[in-house]
VOGU-3710 file (C-alpha; in Angstrom, 3 decimals, decimal comma):
1> mrflyaflcl> -46,355/123,370/223,975  -44,549/126,059/222,005  -43,943/123,568/219,194  -47,604/122,545/219,184  -48,709/126,193/219,130  -46,414/126,976/216,195  -47,593/123,844/214,393  -51,267/124,842/214,780  -50,545/128,317/213,394  -48,706/126,782/210,452
11> citsfsfaqd> -51,624/124,421/209,773  -54,107/127,282/209,853  -51,980/129,317/207,465  -51,419/126,408/205,115  -55,079/125,374/205,155  -56,210/128,863/204,324  -53,963/129,653/201,426  -52,199/126,582/199,981  -55,173/125,485/197,901  -58,215/126,838/196,085
21> nlkyylpani> -59,573/128,363/199,272  -62,997/129,112/197,767  -63,864/125,548/198,812  -63,464/126,663/202,423  -66,217/129,229/201,974  -68,623/127,834/199,405  -71,443/125,364/200,076  -70,646/121,754/199,219  -72,166/119,836/196,314  -72,821/122,865/194,128
31> synssipkpe> -71,349/123,210/190,650  -70,129/126,584/189,376  -70,059/128,131/185,913  -66,433/128,082/184,748  -66,930/131,220/182,619  -67,370/133,352/185,744  -63,982/134,579/186,993  -62,931/133,501/190,469  -61,752/136,292/192,743  -58,075/135,305/192,708
41> svirhqvgew> -57,975/135,545/188,892  -58,714/139,271/189,161  -57,401/140,452/192,549  -54,220/138,278/192,294  -54,567/136,717/195,723  -56,975/134,329/197,385  -59,864/135,573/199,478  -58,628/136,197/203,034  -54,938/135,913/202,157  -54,661/139,708/202,070
51> hithdklvqy> -57,187/142,367/202,982  -58,984/143,493/199,863  -58,286/147,062/198,807  -61,245/149,005/197,479  -59,808/149,398/193,996  -59,390/145,624/193,646  -62,839/145,039/195,114  -64,421/147,285/192,491  -62,313/145,698/189,771  -63,668/142,275/190,650
61> myaianasdr> -67,256/143,471/190,847  -66,987/144,873/187,327  -65,459/141,589/186,153  -68,424/139,681/187,616  -70,938/142,057/186,020  -69,231/141,760/182,621  -69,225/137,972/182,780  -72,725/137,241/184,110  -76,202/138,014/182,792  -77,402/137,768/186,405
71> vtiqdrgetf> -75,453/140,853/187,462  -75,479/144,527/186,545  -73,330/147,170/188,185  -74,029/150,843/188,776  -71,609/153,629/189,700  -73,797/155,872/191,857  -71,291/158,532/192,847  -68,068/158,904/194,737  -66,619/159,398/198,199  -64,767/162,491/199,399
81> egkplvllti> -61,602/160,788/198,124  -63,103/160,059/194,714  -63,653/156,323/195,170  -66,668/154,917/193,283  -69,785/153,928/195,221  -70,888/150,896/193,243  -74,003/148,772/193,563  -74,604/145,339/192,063  -78,125/144,266/191,176  -78,287/140,478/191,145
91> tskdnhnrld> -81,310/138,528/189,971  -82,323/136,194/187,150  -81,777/137,137/183,517  -85,542/137,331/182,981  -85,930/139,669/185,939  -83,177/141,900/184,607  -85,111/142,248/181,361  -88,084/143,687/183,272  -86,387/145,315/186,214  -88,224/148,622/185,836
101> vikanhsknt> -91,538/146,778/185,947  -90,474/144,874/189,056  -89,419/148,099/190,757  -92,709/149,794/189,832  -94,777/146,851/191,112  -92,747/146,752/194,295  -93,465/150,445/194,831  -97,185/149,835/194,283  -97,096/147,409/197,188  -96,400/150,413/199,443
111> nsdnfksdqp> -99,037/152,664/197,850  -102,026/150,419/197,193  -104,574/148,683/199,388  -104,374/145,660/197,077  -101,681/143,149/197,982  -99,940/141,136/195,279  -97,787/138,237/196,351  -96,505/137,216/192,912  -93,432/139,436/192,870  -89,800/139,109/193,909
121> ivvyqgfsih> -88,672/140,108/197,363  -85,990/142,839/197,511  -82,941/142,325/199,715  -80,301/145,038/200,207  -77,042/143,537/201,499  -74,461/146,081/202,700  -70,988/145,520/204,098  -68,279/147,140/206,221  -69,712/150,575/206,893  -66,863/150,668/209,395
131> gneasgsnat> -63,804/150,291/207,208  -61,738/148,345/209,738  -64,544/145,795/210,126  -63,336/144,331/206,899  -64,566/140,731/206,882  -67,881/141,938/205,425  -66,469/143,547/202,279  -64,047/140,662/201,828  -66,992/138,258/202,022  -68,642/140,023/199,080
141> lvlayhlaaa> -65,947/138,561/196,818  -67,269/135,077/197,625  -70,906/136,172/197,702  -70,797/137,842/194,295  -69,013/134,851/192,803  -71,492/132,403/194,289  -74,564/134,331/193,129  -73,146/134,785/189,635  -71,641/131,326/189,113  -73,632/128,795/191,177
151> qgneidallk> -75,718/126,388/189,104  -78,779/124,298/189,838  -82,450/124,549/190,704  -81,798/126,108/194,109  -79,974/129,186/192,805  -82,381/129,506/189,871  -85,357/129,619/192,262  -83,611/132,131/194,524  -82,797/134,520/191,679  -86,254/134,175/190,180
161> ntvilldpsf> -87,887/135,228/193,444  -85,341/137,738/194,716  -83,772/141,006/193,645  -80,480/141,386/195,505  -78,944/144,832/195,872  -75,322/144,132/196,788  -73,383/147,078/198,228  -69,864/145,657/198,585  -68,418/148,570/200,557  -70,453/151,137/202,434
171> npdglqrfay> -67,209/152,947/203,327  -64,567/152,818/200,565  -62,268/155,434/202,120  -62,128/153,644/205,473  -61,792/150,186/203,901  -58,837/151,351/201,801  -57,159/152,949/204,815  -57,517/149,807/206,898  -56,446/147,435/204,133  -53,268/149,473/203,734
181> wantnrsinl> -52,548/149,165/207,440  -53,268/145,431/207,740  -51,420/144,522/204,563  -48,324/146,642/205,162  -47,929/145,058/208,597  -48,606/141,452/207,482  -45,792/138,941/207,830  -45,224/135,916/205,616  -45,342/133,874/208,810  -48,663/134,995/210,206
191> npdpndreys> -48,344/135,991/213,844  -51,420/135,777/216,116  -49,771/137,721/218,954  -52,256/140,545/219,770  -49,301/142,765/220,683  -48,063/142,729/217,102  -48,273/146,105/215,342  -50,649/144,645/212,763  -53,487/144,649/215,289  -53,096/148,244/216,528
201> evwpggrtnh> -53,929/150,785/213,835  -52,463/154,246/213,962  -54,790/157,170/214,685  -57,519/157,719/213,417  -57,898/154,118/212,217  -59,952/152,801/209,348  -63,357/152,742/211,040  -64,460/156,104/209,681  -64,657/157,846/206,322  -62,429/160,637/205,020
211> ywfdmnrdwl> -63,586/163,209/207,584  -63,577/160,600/210,374  -67,361/160,178/210,580  -69,046/157,040/211,799  -71,247/156,559/208,758  -73,483/154,070/210,514  -75,015/157,039/212,300  -75,884/158,935/209,117  -78,784/156,946/207,626  -81,325/159,458/208,914
221> pvqlpesrvr> -79,371/162,775/208,766  -77,871/161,918/205,333  -75,022/164,436/205,515  -72,283/162,450/203,751  -71,908/161,503/200,060  -71,739/157,786/200,840  -75,022/158,033/202,761  -76,758/160,048/200,093  -76,312/157,473/197,352  -77,395/154,554/199,495
231> iktfhewkpn> -80,446/156,437/200,810  -81,404/157,266/197,228  -81,119/153,559/196,374  -83,086/152,625/199,473  -86,024/154,892/198,666  -86,011/153,913/194,997  -86,401/150,262/195,953  -87,807/150,214/199,524  -86,084/146,860/200,231  -87,920/144,314/202,326
241> iltdhhemgt> -84,760/143,257/204,146  -81,550/145,226/204,660  -78,503/143,588/206,218  -75,629/145,500/207,772  -72,453/143,444/208,239  -70,132/144,590/211,063  -67,392/143,330/213,357  -66,900/143,522/217,125  -64,235/142,589/219,673  -61,824/139,742/218,975
251> natfffqpgi> -62,967/137,726/222,003  -66,636/137,733/220,968  -68,398/135,255/218,649  -71,153/136,205/216,177  -74,274/138,291/216,791  -77,449/138,596/214,776  -80,689/140,366/215,577  -83,139/140,816/217,200  -81,332/142,760/219,901  -82,538/143,585/223,404
261> psrthpltpq> -86,358/143,616/223,117  -86,990/146,451/225,603  -84,748/148,792/223,605  -86,747/148,783/220,403  -88,170/152,158/219,358  -91,922/152,345/220,101  -92,662/153,389/216,495  -91,322/150,039/215,243  -94,144/147,470/214,902  -93,860/144,411/217,134
271> lnqrltadig> -94,316/142,227/214,059  -91,032/143,615/212,745  -89,203/142,079/215,694  -91,031/138,768/215,384  -90,104/138,511/211,710  -86,522/139,424/212,589  -86,482/136,564/215,087  -87,931/134,166/212,485  -85,226/135,189/210,022  -82,745/134,580/212,826
281> kyhakaldki> -83,685/130,895/212,856  -82,212/130,614/209,363  -78,973/132,200/210,581  -78,848/129,839/213,560  -79,349/126,796/211,361  -76,621/127,882/208,939  -74,110/128,696/211,683  -74,916/125,482/213,544  -74,049/123,583/210,379  -70,499/124,972/210,294
291> gslyyteesf> -70,059/124,944/214,079  -69,849/128,700/214,636  -70,864/130,117/218,008  -73,357/132,996/218,068  -75,789/134,918/220,259  -78,839/137,148/219,922  -81,130/139,431/222,023  -78,129/140,935/223,831  -75,843/143,978/223,615  -77,417/145,749/220,652
301> ddfyygkgst> -80,737/147,517/220,191  -83,136/148,903/217,596  -83,784/152,404/218,921  -81,905/155,085/216,954  -83,239/155,172/213,387  -79,977/156,572/212,032  -78,291/153,134/211,988  -78,355/150,750/209,041  -79,981/147,963/211,020  -82,755/150,228/212,367
311> fpdinggigi> -83,440/152,722/209,576  -85,396/150,108/207,531  -87,670/149,468/210,519  -89,343/152,887/210,192  -89,570/152,461/206,424  -91,542/149,222/206,182  -88,503/146,972/205,927  -86,584/144,700/208,269  -83,096/145,765/209,254  -80,645/143,135/210,461
321> lfeqassrgh> -77,324/143,714/212,169  -74,541/141,147/211,967  -71,523/141,466/214,268  -68,577/139,137/213,696  -65,662/138,803/216,107  -62,783/140,596/214,411  -59,299/139,311/213,693  -58,374/143,002/213,137  -55,745/141,704/210,768  -55,015/138,237/209,415
331> iqessngilt> -54,853/135,984/212,478  -55,128/136,680/216,189  -55,361/134,926/219,526  -58,783/135,065/221,175  -60,595/133,555/224,122  -62,255/131,230/221,603  -58,965/130,032/220,136  -56,977/131,270/217,162  -59,216/133,555/215,083  -58,333/133,662/211,401
341> fpftirnqfi> -59,410/136,233/208,857  -60,844/133,529/206,533  -62,994/132,244/209,413  -64,514/135,697/209,907  -65,139/136,020/206,170  -66,855/132,632/206,055  -69,258/133,558/208,875  -70,237/136,779/207,072  -70,759/134,882/203,830  -72,837/132,191/205,524
351> aalstleaaq> -75,024/134,843/207,176  -75,502/136,545/203,808  -76,664/133,246/202,300  -78,965/132,455/205,226  -80,541/135,902/204,787  -81,332/135,088/201,172  -82,670/131,685/202,177  -84,945/133,353/204,731  -86,068/135,924/202,160  -87,119/133,177/199,795
361> gmreeilryq> -88,686/131,007/202,476  -90,611/133,897/204,065  -91,111/135,906/200,881  -94,875/136,270/200,894  -95,044/136,930/204,640  -92,405/139,667/204,439  -93,948/141,236/201,342  -97,282/141,338/203,133  -95,660/142,900/206,191  -94,347/145,798/204,113
371> hdfykkarqe> -97,703/146,230/202,365  -99,567/146,271/205,683  -97,002/148,642/207,238  -97,754/151,313/204,640  -101,465/150,574/204,587  -101,659/151,212/208,321  -99,414/154,249/207,956  -101,800/155,700/205,370  -104,700/155,083/207,746  -102,819/156,918/210,499
381> asaeqqnaiv> -102,042/159,750/208,078  -105,640/159,958/206,896  -106,750/160,550/210,473  -104,631/163,733/210,325  -105,990/164,811/206,941  -105,738/168,559/207,589  -102,794/168,521/209,995  -99,280/169,636/209,211  -95,934/170,698/210,639  -94,409/174,101/209,951
391> fgdpkdaart> -90,731/174,888/210,492  -88,365/177,727/209,684  -86,341/180,714/210,823  -87,351/184,183/209,613  -83,704/185,293/209,678  -81,934/182,198/208,340  -82,984/180,616/205,053  -79,967/178,285/204,916  -80,686/176,259/208,064  -84,307/175,964/206,962
401> yhlaeildrh> -83,182/174,833/203,519  -80,825/172,171/204,890  -83,558/170,561/206,984  -85,852/170,611/203,952  -82,999/169,008/202,013  -83,030/166,024/204,379  -86,802/165,660/203,984  -86,370/165,778/200,223  -83,745/163,029/200,285  -86,178/160,830/202,191
411> gitfhelksd> -89,002/161,404/199,730  -91,083/163,431/202,173  -93,497/165,920/200,607  -93,468/169,542/201,794  -94,795/172,919/200,663  -93,864/176,550/200,647  -95,519/178,717/203,277  -98,425/180,580/201,682  -97,815/183,850/203,558  -96,049/185,215/206,643
421> isikgkdykk> -97,674/184,104/209,884  -97,078/184,099/213,627  -97,928/181,007/215,719  -97,618/180,890/219,506  -95,274/183,848/219,504  -92,997/182,396/216,788  -92,665/184,056/213,383  -92,693/182,135/210,113  -91,739/183,940/206,934  -92,547/182,945/203,361
431> gysyvvpknq> -89,380/181,777/201,648  -87,845/180,983/205,060  -90,334/178,286/206,154  -91,860/175,036/204,911  -95,060/173,124/205,658  -95,093/169,311/205,927  -98,527/167,674/205,561  -98,910/164,652/207,819  -101,228/162,889/205,394  -98,599/161,155/203,236
441> rntrlinamf> -97,019/157,742/202,795  -93,938/158,508/204,880  -95,901/159,805/207,863  -94,182/157,386/210,259  -90,767/158,553/209,120  -91,902/162,152/209,658  -92,994/161,258/213,193  -89,619/159,672/213,866  -87,774/162,775/212,687  -89,872/165,375/214,494
451> ekrtkfqdsl> -90,930/163,665/217,720  -89,852/164,780/221,180  -89,743/161,795/223,546  -88,934/161,850/227,254  -90,594/158,602/228,437  -88,843/155,282/227,798  -89,359/151,604/228,510  -85,637/151,097/229,123  -82,932/153,376/230,513  -80,029/151,982/228,462
461> fydvsawtfp> -79,271/152,917/224,874  -76,694/151,676/222,389  -76,681/155,130/220,796  -78,487/158,461/221,186  -81,966/158,638/222,686  -83,014/161,836/220,850  -82,459/163,399/217,450  -85,434/165,774/216,986  -84,510/167,501/213,719  -86,035/170,980/214,150
471> lafnlnydet> -84,287/171,175/217,522  -81,011/170,059/215,954  -81,372/172,875/213,433  -82,572/175,355/216,092  -85,652/176,175/214,029  -89,055/177,406/215,103  -91,611/174,664/214,535  -95,165/173,659/215,345  -96,724/170,216/214,848  -100,346/171,248/215,351
481> istsiagdkv> -101,153/173,578/212,485  -103,520/173,229/209,531  -102,539/172,501/205,938  -104,469/175,671/205,055  -101,228/177,643/205,554  -99,479/175,586/202,862  -98,631/177,158/199,529  -97,231/175,457/196,453  -95,745/171,982/196,740  -91,954/172,068/196,507
491> edlkkktgsv> -91,002/170,070/193,415  -87,449/171,326/192,950  -85,811/172,452/196,177  -83,380/175,310/195,627  -81,194/177,380/197,899  -82,077/181,000/198,489  -79,770/183,273/196,506  -77,848/186,202/197,945  -76,943/189,637/196,639  -75,758/193,137/197,479
501> lskssyaylm> -79,092/194,937/197,633  -77,749/198,434/196,963  -74,425/199,927/195,944  -72,838/202,293/198,465  -70,176/204,966/198,624  -70,099/204,836/202,425  -70,353/201,322/203,947  -71,910/197,877/203,693  -73,673/195,932/206,436  -74,094/192,170/206,737
511> ewheyyspka> -76,261/190,629/209,427  -74,885/187,614/211,270  -78,093/185,550/211,373  -77,628/183,472/208,231  -75,887/180,121/208,585  -73,246/180,956/205,965  -72,375/184,419/207,285  -69,089/183,047/208,771  -68,149/181,814/205,301  -68,789/185,294/203,906
521> lntilekglr> -66,868/187,055/206,672  -63,884/184,752/206,304  -63,775/185,423/202,561  -63,843/189,168/203,231  -61,076/189,021/205,844  -58,885/186,719/203,760  -59,102/189,280/200,962  -57,380/191,701/203,312  -60,439/193,911/203,754  -61,335/195,687/206,983
531> akvamkpfnv> -64,442/194,568/208,818  -65,941/195,288/212,226  -68,621/193,696/214,385  -71,445/195,596/216,104  -71,627/195,008/219,841  -75,100/196,570/220,045  -78,214/196,793/217,823  -78,959/199,877/215,733  -81,202/201,175/212,930  -80,056/202,864/209,751
541> dgrdydygti> -81,893/203,755/206,541  -85,077/202,423/208,150  -83,723/198,913/208,787  -82,994/197,263/212,146  -79,621/195,550/212,613  -78,979/193,093/215,425  -76,045/192,237/217,669  -73,184/190,872/215,587  -73,863/192,825/212,390  -70,712/193,066/210,262
551> lipiqnqkld> -69,612/196,492/208,980  -67,440/196,774/205,837  -66,450/200,441/205,359  -65,662/201,856/201,907  -62,741/204,056/202,996  -59,185/202,766/203,487  -59,805/199,448/201,762  -57,446/197,750/199,310  -60,279/197,786/196,723  -61,925/200,913/195,329
561> kdqlydfltt> -65,678/201,288/195,736  -66,516/199,665/192,390  -64,156/196,734/192,969  -65,504/196,335/196,493  -69,083/196,217/195,232  -68,172/193,571/192,653  -66,268/191,521/195,234  -69,048/191,684/197,822  -71,556/190,683/195,158  -69,502/187,532/194,572
571> vatgsainiy> -69,326/186,932/198,338  -73,079/187,387/198,795  -73,876/185,068/195,915  -71,430/182,390/197,062  -72,679/182,449/200,641  -76,411/182,937/199,941  -76,632/186,043/202,112  -77,795/189,623/201,619  -75,438/192,578/202,055  -76,880/196,075/202,423
581> gvttgltqgi> -75,304/199,290/201,231  -75,947/202,322/203,453  -75,661/206,027/202,726  -74,835/207,388/206,176  -73,077/206,551/209,410  -75,689/208,359/211,493  -78,016/205,796/213,029  -80,584/205,249/215,739  -78,406/203,501/218,270  -74,656/203,148/217,855
591> dlgsnqfral> -73,318/205,177/214,914  -71,128/203,371/212,401  -68,037/205,154/213,712  -68,727/204,122/217,309  -66,213/202,220/219,443  -68,998/199,661/219,814  -67,927/198,461/216,386  -64,896/196,260/217,062  -62,232/195,485/214,459  -61,911/191,864/213,329
601> stpkvgllvg> -58,877/189,928/212,117  -58,571/186,873/209,922  -58,741/183,596/211,892  -55,669/181,392/211,598  -56,942/178,160/213,071  -55,181/174,996/214,178  -56,943/171,771/215,188  -55,302/169,270/217,539  -55,348/165,756/216,109  -53,556/162,494/216,790
611> ngvrsydage> -53,244/160,061/219,671  -55,497/160,967/222,558  -57,895/163,098/220,502  -61,378/161,742/219,838  -61,290/161,417/216,054  -65,077/161,748/215,633  -65,053/165,183/217,272  -61,964/166,323/215,365  -63,429/165,115/212,074  -66,694/166,978/212,624
621> iwhlfdtryn> -64,773/170,210/213,114  -62,541/169,585/210,090  -65,616/168,827/207,975  -67,399/171,964/209,189  -64,511/174,244/208,253  -63,615/172,530/205,013  -66,991/171,725/203,443  -69,365/174,310/204,933  -67,347/177,472/205,519  -64,441/177,051/203,065
631> mklskldvgr> -62,036/177,950/205,860  -58,450/176,713/205,989  -57,758/174,562/209,017  -54,318/173,232/209,975  -54,447/169,783/211,556  -51,745/169,810/214,248  -50,549/166,402/215,421  -50,085/166,510/219,187  -47,007/164,307/218,875  -45,183/167,132/217,072
641> inrmdlsryn> -46,737/170,233/218,551  -43,819/171,142/220,822  -41,657/171,362/217,676  -44,043/173,620/215,739  -44,097/177,392/215,329  -47,502/178,015/216,888  -47,266/181,765/216,326  -48,760/181,068/212,878  -52,153/180,562/214,594  -54,404/182,821/216,620
651> viiapssggf> -56,898/180,052/217,457  -56,227/176,423/218,366  -59,108/173,998/218,891  -58,686/171,059/221,254  -61,455/168,483/220,573  -62,571/166,042/223,226  -59,585/164,108/224,582  -58,072/162,552/227,660  -55,323/165,149/227,771  -51,739/165,281/226,551
661> nggvvkalks> -48,175/165,054/227,835  -46,024/167,749/229,412  -44,528/168,956/226,151  -47,981/169,753/224,790  -48,898/171,549/228,032  -45,829/173,742/227,845  -46,252/174,601/224,158  -49,970/175,401/224,370  -49,728/177,376/227,605  -46,892/179,523/226,265
671> wtekggtlvg> -48,785/180,162/223,032  -52,027/181,024/224,855  -50,341/183,374/227,314  -48,850/185,297/224,376  -52,297/186,070/222,964  -53,728/182,887/221,468  -57,282/181,679/221,936  -57,509/178,029/222,981  -60,944/176,434/222,454  -61,507/173,186/224,364
681> frstinwlka> -64,393/170,745/224,042  -65,944/168,194/226,370  -63,505/165,910/228,235  -60,552/168,158/227,336  -61,946/170,535/229,972  -60,763/168,183/232,726  -57,221/168,368/231,361  -57,338/172,141/230,946  -58,548/172,487/234,528  -55,925/170,092/235,912
691> kkfinlelkt> -53,095/171,848/234,046  -54,312/175,272/235,222  -55,258/176,644/231,827  -58,638/177,649/233,253  -60,126/177,884/236,712  -63,647/176,475/236,932  -65,816/174,343/239,190  -67,402/171,061/238,171  -70,253/169,368/239,971  -69,439/165,892/241,228
701> sdrvakdity> -71,960/163,139/241,767  -72,329/161,445/245,133  -74,659/158,698/243,914  -74,616/155,548/245,983  -76,105/152,334/244,616  -78,659/150,942/247,064  -80,408/147,599/246,773  -78,528/146,896/243,525  -77,323/143,306/243,030  -74,113/142,284/241,323
711> eqrgnysgaq> -76,135/141,187/238,292  -77,877/144,572/238,143  -74,755/146,707/238,503  -74,216/147,112/234,735  -77,753/148,302/234,133  -77,523/150,678/237,100  -74,327/152,254/235,800  -75,650/152,357/232,249  -78,760/154,219/233,357  -76,550/157,080/234,589
721> viggaifeve> -75,047/157,581/231,132  -76,353/160,436/228,994  -76,105/158,627/225,674  -77,383/161,612/223,722  -80,288/163,893/224,582  -81,438/167,468/223,899  -81,634/170,210/226,502  -82,821/173,810/226,719  -80,203/176,508/227,233  -80,996/180,132/228,038
731> qdrshpinfg> -79,031/182,704/226,043  -77,841/186,227/226,761  -78,111/187,554/223,212  -75,938/190,585/223,983  -72,895/188,361/224,525  -70,679/187,786/221,446  -70,816/183,999/221,869  -74,533/184,257/221,022  -74,352/186,715/218,124  -76,560/185,642/215,233
741> ytnskipmfr> -79,179/183,910/217,372  -82,644/185,446/217,453  -84,365/183,655/220,352  -83,578/183,759/224,049  -83,283/179,960/224,246  -81,457/177,350/222,190  -81,587/173,527/222,102  -78,216/171,891/222,753  -77,142/168,297/222,307  -75,345/166,592/225,169
751> nntmfmkadk> -73,884/163,117/225,631  -71,715/163,470/228,718  -72,073/164,003/232,463  -69,774/166,987/232,825  -71,649/169,650/234,798  -69,932/173,035/234,987  -71,037/175,388/237,753  -72,261/178,848/236,804  -70,236/181,954/237,644  -71,429/184,153/240,502
761> qsynnplrys> -71,607/187,092/238,092  -74,647/186,501/235,879  -73,095/188,309/232,905  -70,408/185,612/232,807  -73,090/182,987/232,095  -74,256/183,838/228,551  -75,316/180,212/228,075  -77,058/178,468/230,946  -79,201/175,366/231,222  -82,719/176,202/232,360
771> knpllsgyis> -84,278/174,933/235,588  -86,141/172,198/233,685  -83,862/171,691/230,683  -84,925/168,345/229,201  -86,471/168,759/225,744  -86,085/165,268/224,290  -84,281/162,067/225,186  -83,320/160,100/228,270  -81,517/161,360/231,363  -81,669/159,932/234,887
781> kpnldslaet> -83,332/162,040/237,569  -80,058/162,581/239,513  -78,285/163,739/236,351  -81,169/166,015/235,380  -81,038/167,629/238,812  -77,276/168,049/238,462  -77,558/169,578/234,993  -80,172/172,212/235,846  -78,777/175,770/235,869  -75,216/174,694/235,076
791> vpykskrlkg> -73,392/176,225/232,102  -72,096/174,659/228,865  -69,649/177,506/228,117  -66,965/179,532/229,858  -64,289/181,962/228,692  -61,427/183,165/230,842  -58,202/185,038/230,295  -54,805/183,378/230,595  -52,394/186,315/230,720  -52,477/187,788/227,188
801> gkvvvftdnt> -54,736/185,085/225,740  -58,037/183,320/226,322  -59,259/179,836/227,098  -62,779/179,061/225,859  -64,490/175,804/226,795  -67,689/174,003/225,775  -68,981/171,014/227,730  -71,048/169,931/224,738  -70,378/169,029/221,111  -71,620/171,958/219,003
811> nfrafwygtn> -70,966/170,077/215,731  -72,512/166,662/216,433  -72,545/164,331/213,423  -72,667/167,238/210,932  -76,448/167,617/211,252  -76,506/169,688/214,439  -76,622/172,909/212,397  -78,220/174,884/215,210  -75,091/175,216/217,369  -72,351/175,434/214,716
821> kllmnaiffr> -72,327/179,209/215,055  -71,271/179,011/218,716  -67,882/177,727/217,599  -67,702/180,283/214,799  -68,466/183,081/217,258  -65,690/181,876/219,557  -63,307/182,108/216,607  -64,313/185,318/214,833  -65,220/187,305/217,975  -62,485/185,852/220,189
831> nql> -61,186/189,275/221,203  -64,665/190,344/222,353  -65,422/187,338/224,588
//
């Protein structure tokens, strides 16, 4: 048996690479233009022999574009690591000569009541948004070659009737990281043993981008550079079909949509799912032909509009998810036999071709679907002719701006607020608020972004069940106001500028409300300047100042008063905040020399990373510090932490994790007891509790399944998961953890079932879930009852230091701007907690 097994592996290896392996992938009986370079002539290996690196992938795509009049290539931007984000446009030569006309006519199909069927269909094909799901990007080598070089009436008809937008790598940084891993661990004699190092990436793996984000959750928030270029392309073209090529577990087969019918978002038309199923018949036929197993209408859903396969569904297109069983390297044992990398590539390529076949075969029907989608949307919008949404924060222009920025990226029209108003007890200030008319083409997308939903057909979700944007940004908003409050249409969105409003010889004051105030304070402290925080409100020179106001005195600074003014002017401009000079320390309330102004020190922050840490959570924190607040953050690998000098840090953040070994416990406890502040998130709380870093009580569930069959057990358990919903939390604004917030309640995102009991002393519960906390999303009744009046935050002393814990992710997916300041408050005001 061992000999037979070895012989089979040798045959697979030899078959894959000992010949022109393009024949393994390409359709039979098609001739190819010899002037078009084959992949191996450029990348110096055959497709599937090695994992393609992003630099070689781009090199080949440029070679194809240079050699073929069917292909043009566009460099649309770059990743955090500077890798190009390229897009190929593939269509007939004649179509290329009038591409602007085709794009304009395609756009008219979404804006006019008149339907024209005599135009090409637009198909956006995107690959490997998860970098370690690499068969997709590797398949683009074959796909690009085939579309550029294939000859005959069939390809001519396809290219005449189709504009193909080929995005060969949604995630260049992750693809490069994974290719390095797979290739550096590849043996000459391919080994399918799943225990081999090749199939177990080191932390954080290649799935994510540079800052460890899952970019397939960013289509709607659009916070990352890779997302921004593809969303710009999407809205320029409004593709009829968008495909998103992924991988799944090694023991699976191949999945294509539609997914589970009951888990489709209610705003998605039913016809969308029927057309998806009709397209699926083309995939089935193609996979049947090569003998590949597959399934559909299971596992995956079409609910969250922030995924590549679902985002098109709210934009008049049809999104299709492909999931291929992954070899996770070059060859691996599976329950379906030996799974080779070339096999996975071939399935992705075949699905890409069947998509194009479906697009051509169903062209008029799909074009009409998109036309009718927008026609009906305009009718819905017209019924709300005078209705609009207003959102903003009278104390924070930056958070308001960043939500408007997302609307702008999605082509949504909005206006300035005509004048200051108050609606239902909420204030809206001109320059700090925007008005969104509902009567516009993208009205359905607006509804998807702003809706609050608490009723659902199904209780299971593949991803989050709520993402209401004004709640994520913690902004005041109202969906029932008139367009009469709208001022000028915003044509060129610009950030509010900051300044020092008056020069002082006594002191400067900076309120803590603005989103970028932590960036400003950190810059001030890093300069070696003295700053204090106000523990109580006060009034000076006729202006009210809230909890958390920052005081920068003139005396005993390393800069003289003129230098200080110049420096603070630079700080205010760079952080888009206002700083006020005052002439006296005598106030109404606490005077500026009061002990209620507490001295602040520069944060020296470490972030635990490495095995056991949830990389998504760690990456969100790294991204927040590095790209938003310009704060230095040391990433501390837990495998080395007991050999580090931790005295360099006064704050260490422990993202969500399953806990760490004894050496980490000893090092962190010793450091904390000597005066450090340890900030723990989510599941790390269990470890901190077990290792006696902090004493707290957690609620436990005593649910018992009754009348649940064996077949139903998965659905029952799944219904108890909080996949991602939004809840109301009551705030004690006098507590330093809440400095900078202006309302008595805040929306918080939660996707776990950790319920922390409140302290008996009410003043120790500055954040507390309300009695009826659900604002948007799904939660089971038992979990909702358990959550009510629990707390998401605690802070307790550990000898000379502090342990601060949050049950919830305050930095979720980079777009949850509304709770970022909770973490910043824990860092800057750590000695006041």
